C-alpha positions, 0 to 999 in steps of 0.5 A: 149606222148602216155598217154597224147594223149589218155588222151586228146582225149578219153574223147572227145568221151565220151563228144560227146556221151553226146551231146557236139558239136565240136570246142567250148571252153565255155559251161554252167555248167549245161551240166555236161561236165566240168569233162571230159574236165578237164581230157582232158586238163590234157592230153593235157598238158601231151602231150605237156610236152612229145613233149618238152621232145622229142624235147629236146632229139632230140636236145641233140642227134643231138648236142652231141649224138653218131652216129649210125652205118650203120646197128644198128639193125643188119638187114638182108635185102639189104638196110642195106648193104649201108653205113650211110649216103648212097652214091649217086646213081651213086656210089652204087654197085650192090649187089649179094645175095646168100640167104635170109639173106646175111648180117647175113651169110656174103654171100653178094657179088658185081658185078664187071666190070660195068661202073658208068652209067650201070645197070645189068639186070638179068633174072626173073626166075633164076636171072642170068645176062642177059644184061646191060642197061644204067642208066638215066642221071640226069635231071631237068625235074621231078620237072618241070613236077610236077610244070606243073601238079600243074599249070594244077590242079590250073588252072582247079579251075578257068577256063575250059581252064586250062585243055587243056592248062595244058595238053599241058604244061605237055605233053611238059615237058614229051616229053622233059623228055622222048626224046631219046638220042644217048646213045644206051642200051648196050644189046650186053653185054652177053659176058662181063657180065656173072656169072663169072664176079660176084664177091664174095667179102664180103661187110663190 
């Protein structure tokens, strides 16, 4: 695919320098464009063949290939600590990294004692536990807000009234989305979440 791509498109730069306009499929032989167009055609077929090989390999791998492990590259960053496929956001643990390379050094721990809807908030400077906040609950409002924004943009193409009407529509969706609930943030949990409650259990 790499060879085919360059072989298909680089000759087009040379043809452009020789005066060939874009998006034409026929020309007189006196122009002298035939050779490089022939080379470009060979590159296009090579690129297509490479794409077919890729699709065949992807289908074969999907059907009977070995499953990759959670960290096949033996990377050290935190995103590779998750399982594959990753769990839902509500079921993910809060990791504790004691170094820049926690997965390599086996020093990755986990925070214990949090409810499923709680998120640990740490101090900016020393990353010590500060308080616990409630995670947002699942909501359908983000795609509805995106749909209302799309309606606003399309309506503005046809009428000036699309802007004020669309702004009102988007504002209503944002109002419903960000309307406060009766779930108060758990900012009174300094006693419950402390350095002692951070476990040192090593992740698999």
